[in-house]
C-alpha positions in Angstrom: -0.5 -2.3 1.1 0.3 -3.4 4.5 0.0 -7.2 3.5 2.5 -6.6 0.7 4.8 -5.1 3.2 4.4 -7.8 5.5 5.0 -10.3 2.7 8.1 -8.5 1.5 9.6 -8.9 4.9 9.0 -12.6 5.4 9.8 -13.6 2.1 13.0 -11.9 2.1 13.8 -13.2 5.6 12.9 -16.6 4.5 15.0 -16.1 1.1 18.2 -15.0 3.0 17.9 -17.8 5.8 17.2 -20.5 3.1 20.5 -19.4 1.0 22.5 -19.5 4.1 21.4 -22.9 5.0 22.0 -23.9 1.1 25.6 -22.5 1.5 26.1 -24.5 4.8 24.8 -27.7 3.8 27.0 -27.4 0.3 30.0 -26.5 2.2 29.6 -29.6 4.4 29.1 -32.0 1.4 25.4 -32.8 1.6 23.6 -33.9 -1.3 19.9 -33.3 -1.5 19.3 -30.7 1.4 21.3 -27.6 -0.2 19.3 -28.1 -3.8 16.0 -28.1 -1.5 17.0 -24.9 0.2 18.2 -23.2 -3.0 14.9 -24.2 -4.6 13.1 -22.4 -1.6 15.5 -19.1 -2.0 14.4 -19.3 -5.9 11.0 -19.2 -5.1 11.4 -16.7 -2.5 12.9 -14.4 -4.5 10.4 -14.9 -7.3 7.4 -14.0 -4.5 9.6 -11.0 -3.2 9.6 -9.6 -6.9 5.6 -10.3 -7.3 5.2 -8.3 -4.0 7.1 -5.6 -4.8 5.5 -4.9 -8.0 2.2 -5.4 -6.1 3.3 -2.8 -3.5 4.0 -0.3 -6.1 0.8 -0.8 -8.1 -1.4 -0.5 -5.0 0.8 2.3 -3.7 0.1 4.2 -6.9 -3.3 3.5 -7.1 -3.8 4.4 -3.4 -2.3 7.8 -4.0 -3.9 8.7 -7.3 -7.5 8.0 -5.2 -6.3 10.3 -2.4 -5.1 13.2 -5.0 -8.6 12.9 -6.7 -10.5 13.0 -3.5 -8.4 15.6 -2.2 -9.3 17.9 -5.3 -13.0 17.0 -4.5 -12.7 18.0 -1.2 -11.2 21.2 -2.1 -13.5 22.2 -4.9 -16.2 21.6 -2.0 -14.8 23.8 0.4 -14.7 26.6 -2.5 -18.3 26.7 -2.6 -18.8 28.2 0.5 -20.3 32.0 0.1 -20.1 34.6 2.6 -21.4 38.0 1.2 -23.0 39.3 4.4 -25.9 37.3 3.7 -26.7 34.6 6.6 -29.5 32.5 4.6 -27.2 32.1 1.8 -24.0 31.0 3.8 -26.0 28.7 5.7 -27.1 27.1 2.4 -23.7 26.8 1.0 -22.4 25.2 4.5 -25.7 22.6 4.3 -24.5 21.8 0.3 -20.9 21.3 1.6 -22.1 19.1 4.2 -23.7 16.9 1.9 -20.4 15.7 0.3 -19.3 12.1 1.3 -16.0 12.6 3.0 -15.8 9.1 4.2 -13.7 8.1 1.1 -11.3 10.5 1.5 -10.5 10.0 5.1 -10.5 6.2 4.7 -7.6 6.1 2.4 -5.7 8.0 5.3 -6.7 5.3 7.5 -8.8 8.0 9.9 
């Protein structure tokens, strides 16, 4: 997701600058250069649309994984038993400890 954010920032900046240069050069009567910068602008808009779609897709996928791991962690914590039997409580804590929490924290960047 971070790469798509960076791409969105730089491509939108490049597109805006190339559109401005194209308009300025066109108003000064240059022939080829405004068309070149207009082409850069059009390519930038296309790249921007692709980056936005990729960002939305990756964001949705990450949120779905985070939700899924959150449910798994919550269900795992519900396995704890505390009925006054110390041996059984320790066994349930050891079973909870065997769960892989790395995948759920990796999504948060922790």
